[in-house]
C-alpha positions as CSV (number, residue, x, y, z in Angstrom):
1,X,67.7,75.5,97.5
2,X,66.3,76.6,94.2
3,X,68.4,76.7,91.0
4,X,68.9,80.5,91.3
5,X,72.6,80.0,92.0
6,X,74.6,77.5,90.0
7,X,76.6,75.5,92.5
8,X,79.5,73.3,91.6
9,X,81.4,70.6,93.3
10,X,83.5,69.4,90.4
11,X,87.1,68.3,90.4
12,X,89.9,70.7,90.7
13,X,91.7,71.7,87.6
14,X,95.3,70.6,87.5
15,X,97.7,73.6,87.5
16,X,101.4,74.1,87.7
17,X,102.9,75.3,91.0
18,X,103.2,78.9,89.8
19,X,104.0,81.2,92.7
20,X,104.9,78.3,94.9
21,X,108.1,77.8,93.0
22,X,109.2,81.2,94.4
23,X,109.0,80.0,98.0
24,X,112.1,78.2,99.2
25,X,111.4,74.8,100.7
26,X,107.7,74.6,99.9
27,X,106.7,70.9,100.2
28,X,102.9,71.1,100.4
29,X,103.1,70.8,104.2
30,X,104.4,67.2,104.1
31,X,107.2,68.0,106.5
32,X,105.3,68.1,109.8
33,X,107.9,70.1,111.8
34,X,108.1,72.8,109.1
35,X,104.4,73.3,108.5
36,X,103.9,76.5,110.5
37,X,107.0,78.2,108.9
38,X,105.9,77.0,105.5
39,X,102.4,78.5,106.0
40,X,103.9,81.8,107.0
41,X,106.2,82.0,104.0
42,X,103.3,81.3,101.6
43,X,101.1,83.9,103.2
44,X,103.8,86.6,103.3
45,X,104.8,86.1,99.7
46,X,101.1,86.3,98.6
47,X,100.6,89.4,100.8
48,X,103.6,91.1,99.2
49,X,102.4,90.5,95.7
50,X,98.8,91.5,96.4
51,X,100.2,94.6,98.1
52,X,101.9,95.5,94.8
53,X,98.6,95.2,93.0
54,X,97.0,97.5,95.6
55,X,99.7,100.0,94.8
56,X,98.8,99.7,91.1
57,X,95.3,100.7,92.1
58,X,96.7,103.9,93.5
59,X,98.2,104.6,90.1
60,X,94.7,103.9,88.5
61,X,93.3,106.7,90.7
62,X,95.8,109.0,89.2
63,X,94.6,108.0,85.7
64,X,91.1,108.9,86.7
65,X,92.2,112.3,87.8
66,X,94.0,112.9,84.5
67,X,90.9,111.6,82.6
68,X,88.8,114.0,84.8
69,X,86.5,111.2,85.9
70,X,86.5,112.4,89.5
71,X,83.2,110.8,90.5
72,X,84.7,107.3,90.2
73,X,87.8,107.9,92.3
74,X,86.0,106.9,95.5
75,X,85.1,103.6,94.0
76,X,88.7,102.7,93.1
77,X,89.8,103.9,96.5
78,X,87.4,101.4,98.0
79,X,88.8,98.7,95.8
80,X,92.3,99.5,97.0
81,X,91.2,99.4,100.6
82,X,89.4,96.1,100.1
83,X,92.6,94.6,98.5
84,X,94.8,96.0,101.2
85,X,92.5,94.5,103.9
86,X,92.9,91.1,102.1
87,X,96.7,91.5,102.0
88,X,96.6,92.3,105.7
89,X,94.6,89.1,106.4
90,X,97.2,87.1,104.5
91,X,100.1,88.5,106.5
92,X,98.6,88.5,110.0
93,X,96.5,85.3,110.1
94,X,97.1,83.2,113.1
95,X,96.1,79.6,113.7
96,X,96.0,77.4,116.8
97,X,98.1,74.3,117.5
98,X,95.5,71.8,116.4
99,X,94.6,70.8,112.9
100,X,97.5,71.1,110.5
101,X,99.9,72.1,113.2
102,X,99.2,69.3,115.6
103,X,101.3,66.2,116.1
104,X,98.7,63.8,114.8
105,X,98.5,62.6,111.3
106,X,96.7,64.9,108.9
107,X,94.2,63.6,106.3
108,X,96.1,63.5,102.9
109,X,93.0,65.0,101.2
110,X,93.3,67.9,103.6
111,X,96.9,68.5,102.7
112,X,96.1,68.3,99.0
113,X,93.2,70.7,99.4
114,X,95.3,73.2,101.4
115,X,98.0,73.0,98.6
116,X,95.2,73.6,96.1
117,X,94.1,76.7,97.9
118,X,97.7,77.9,97.9
119,X,97.9,77.5,94.1
120,X,94.5,79.1,93.7
121,X,95.5,82.1,95.7
122,X,98.6,82.3,93.6
123,X,96.6,82.1,90.4
124,X,94.5,85.0,91.7
125,X,97.6,87.3,91.4
126,X,97.5,87.1,87.6
127,X,93.7,87.2,87.5
128,X,93.6,90.3,89.6
129,X,96.4,92.0,87.6
130,X,94.4,91.4,84.5
131,X,91.3,92.8,86.2
132,X,93.1,96.0,87.2
133,X,94.6,96.5,83.7
134,X,91.1,96.0,82.2
135,X,89.9,98.8,84.6
136,X,92.8,101.0,83.5
137,X,92.0,100.3,79.8
138,X,88.3,101.3,80.5
139,X,89.5,104.6,82.0
140,X,91.9,105.4,79.2
141,X,89.5,104.3,76.5
142,X,86.4,105.9,77.9
143,X,84.8,102.5,78.7
144,X,82.4,101.3,81.3
145,X,84.5,101.9,84.4
146,X,81.7,100.9,86.8
147,X,81.5,97.4,85.2
148,X,85.2,96.9,85.5
149,X,85.2,98.0,89.2
150,X,82.4,95.5,90.0
151,X,84.3,92.7,88.2
152,X,87.5,93.5,90.1
153,X,85.7,93.6,93.4
154,X,84.2,90.2,92.6
155,X,87.8,88.9,92.1
156,X,88.8,90.2,95.5
157,X,85.6,88.8,97.1
158,X,86.5,85.3,95.8
159,X,90.1,85.6,97.1
160,X,88.7,86.3,100.6
161,X,86.4,83.3,100.3
162,X,89.3,81.1,99.2
163,X,91.4,82.2,102.1
164,X,88.5,81.6,104.6
165,X,88.1,78.0,103.4
166,X,91.9,77.4,103.4
167,X,91.9,78.5,107.1
168,X,89.1,76.1,107.9
169,X,91.1,73.2,106.4
170,X,94.2,74.3,108.4
171,X,92.3,74.6,111.7
172,X,90.5,71.3,111.3
173,X,93.1,69.2,109.6
174,X,90.2,67.9,107.4
175,X,89.2,68.7,103.8
176,X,86.5,71.4,103.6
177,X,83.1,70.0,102.4
178,X,81.8,73.2,100.9
179,X,79.8,72.5,97.7
180,X,81.4,75.5,95.9
181,X,85.0,74.6,96.7
182,X,85.5,73.1,93.3
183,X,84.4,76.3,91.6
184,X,86.8,78.4,93.8
185,X,89.7,76.2,93.0
186,X,88.8,76.2,89.3
187,X,89.4,80.0,89.2
188,X,87.6,83.2,90.0
189,X,87.1,84.2,86.4
190,X,84.0,82.0,86.1
191,X,82.2,84.2,88.6
192,X,80.0,81.3,89.9
193,X,80.9,81.4,93.6
194,X,77.9,82.0,95.8
195,X,77.9,84.9,98.3
196,X,78.4,84.1,102.0
197,X,74.9,85.4,102.5
198,X,73.4,83.6,99.5
199,X,71.1,81.2,101.3
200,X,69.6,82.8,104.4
201,X,66.6,81.5,106.2
202,X,63.8,82.9,108.4
203,X,65.3,83.6,111.9
204,X,68.9,83.6,110.8
205,X,71.0,86.5,112.3
206,X,73.2,88.8,110.1
207,X,75.7,91.3,111.3
208,X,76.5,94.1,108.8
209,X,79.2,96.6,109.8
210,X,78.5,95.9,113.5
211,X,74.7,96.2,113.3
212,X,72.8,93.0,114.1
213,X,69.7,92.0,112.1
214,X,67.2,89.1,112.0
215,X,66.0,87.7,108.7
216,X,62.2,88.2,108.5
217,X,61.5,87.6,104.9
218,X,62.8,86.9,101.4
219,X,62.0,88.0,97.8
220,X,63.4,85.9,95.1
221,X,63.3,87.2,91.5
222,X,63.7,85.5,88.1
223,X,63.9,87.2,84.7
224,X,65.0,84.5,82.3
225,X,68.6,83.7,83.1
226,X,68.8,86.6,85.6
227,X,68.0,86.0,89.3
228,X,68.6,87.7,92.6
229,X,67.4,87.6,96.2
230,X,66.5,90.4,98.6
231,X,66.2,89.5,102.3
232,X,64.1,91.5,104.7
233,X,66.3,92.4,107.8
234,X,65.0,93.8,111.0
235,X,66.8,95.7,113.7
236,X,64.1,96.6,116.2
237,X,61.7,98.8,114.2
238,X,64.2,99.4,111.4
239,X,63.8,97.6,108.1
240,X,66.6,97.0,105.7
241,X,66.9,94.8,102.6
242,X,70.0,92.7,101.8
243,X,70.4,92.4,98.1
244,X,72.2,89.2,97.1
245,X,72.9,88.2,93.5
246,X,73.5,84.5,92.7
247,X,77.3,84.8,92.5
248,X,80.2,87.1,93.6
249,X,80.4,88.3,90.0
250,X,78.0,91.0,91.2
251,X,78.1,92.8,94.6
252,X,75.8,92.5,97.5
253,X,74.1,95.7,98.8
254,X,72.3,97.0,101.9
255,X,69.1,98.8,100.8
256,X,66.5,100.8,102.6
257,X,63.0,101.5,101.4
258,X,62.2,105.0,100.3
259,X,59.0,106.8,99.4
260,X,60.7,108.6,96.4
261,X,59.8,107.1,93.0
262,X,62.1,107.9,90.1
263,X,60.8,108.7,86.6
264,X,61.0,106.5,83.5
265,X,64.3,108.0,82.3
266,X,67.8,106.4,82.2
267,X,68.9,108.6,85.1
268,X,67.3,108.7,88.5
269,X,67.9,110.9,91.5
270,X,67.0,109.6,94.9
271,X,68.1,111.2,98.2
272,X,70.2,113.6,96.2
273,X,72.2,110.8,94.6
274,X,72.2,110.3,90.9
275,X,71.9,106.8,89.5
276,X,72.2,105.4,85.9
277,X,69.9,102.7,84.8
278,X,71.7,99.4,84.3
279,X,68.8,97.0,83.6
280,X,65.1,96.6,83.4
281,X,62.5,93.9,82.7
282,X,59.6,91.8,84.0
283,X,60.4,89.3,86.8
284,X,58.5,86.5,88.4
285,X,58.9,86.6,92.2
286,X,58.5,84.3,95.1
287,X,57.6,86.1,98.4
288,X,58.3,84.5,101.8
289,X,57.3,86.3,105.0
290,X,55.8,86.0,108.4
291,X,52.4,85.6,106.8
292,X,53.4,82.7,104.5
293,X,54.7,82.1,101.0
294,X,53.4,83.2,97.6
295,X,54.9,82.2,94.3
296,X,54.4,83.4,90.7
297,X,53.9,87.1,91.5
298,X,54.8,89.4,88.6
299,X,56.8,92.7,89.0
300,X,58.3,95.2,86.6
301,X,61.7,96.2,87.8
302,X,64.5,98.7,87.1
303,X,68.0,98.5,88.4
304,X,70.4,101.5,88.7
305,X,74.0,102.0,89.8
306,X,75.6,105.2,91.2
307,X,79.2,106.2,90.7
308,X,79.8,106.0,94.4
309,X,78.9,102.4,94.6
310,X,75.2,103.0,95.3
311,X,72.5,100.6,94.1
312,X,68.8,101.4,93.4
313,X,65.9,99.0,92.6
314,X,62.4,100.0,91.7
315,X,59.5,97.5,91.5
316,X,56.0,97.9,90.1
317,X,53.7,95.1,91.4
318,X,50.7,95.9,89.2
319,X,50.4,99.5,90.3
320,X,51.9,99.1,93.8
321,X,55.4,100.6,93.6
322,X,58.4,100.1,95.8
323,X,61.8,101.7,95.7
324,X,64.9,100.5,97.5
325,X,68.2,102.4,97.6
326,X,71.5,101.9,99.3
327,X,75.2,101.0,99.0
328,X,77.1,97.9,97.8
329,X,78.9,95.9,100.5
330,X,82.3,94.4,101.0
331,X,81.8,90.7,102.1
332,X,84.1,91.4,105.0
333,X,81.3,93.6,106.5
334,X,79.0,90.7,106.7
335,X,78.8,87.9,109.3
336,X,76.0,85.2,109.1
337,X,74.8,83.3,112.2
338,X,72.6,80.5,111.0
339,X,70.0,78.8,113.2
340,X,70.9,75.4,111.7
């Protein structure tokens, strides 16, 4: 894998118990006969507190109404829905009777790691509260609401990833060997966790919102410290492009090619949707497809965001122009089925 995504596997930062102090009888799952009840108490308390933050996002929507920023209400509604889905996952998760809940001895490293995920999920409460308040401040102060929405969604995405890995450790009774676990446990604020679809390969299958695709190509772009990938997905005769930044600090998106080409201004209208330019530059690209691989290609690009969560990219490959437009994705919409 290229250095487009900074992966970490460093040691976990030592933290205090935080929210775990609020849970009666929490022992880090050392008492074998109480592990299932202990897991349930942890999840329900986390779900309760994240539900309260979701309610705060309802208040933020009211702030948008009062500020007459009506176009951004839908984005905050999606944030609230995403957070409520996460809280529901916490409260309704079920596990089998193997792994942590079996009668056999559990690897001490697995117990330590599950406890670390508990603390990390607890730490996420304050991190997400701060993110929501930053969003509120941007609304009240006329700031960049879109930027704060994307940052808050990245926090929620990382919480989902933490919970997925915690579940793997519980089900297996073994520590999770994911190379990015150290980054997740160190805190979501660093924004260096890779997306679940960050390293797809030719022939992998991807399901997005119930539609199944096969990976048939990849574009990888570099512009100085900036990098992103766009995977060609095929569903029969339909082509889509999965846009994947190097970390969850930025959202993934499902894009479709369009023949419309925007002008050179800061605002573009494609398919009746208005987009604001967010970045531009010259990138070096690697192209991998059914016909082979080519490195070092040059492209001028422009990136745009829409108030409704839309994303637009334009490329100029020395006179050959391409435009891709679509919507940002919740990681819960995506399932990856690797050939490996």
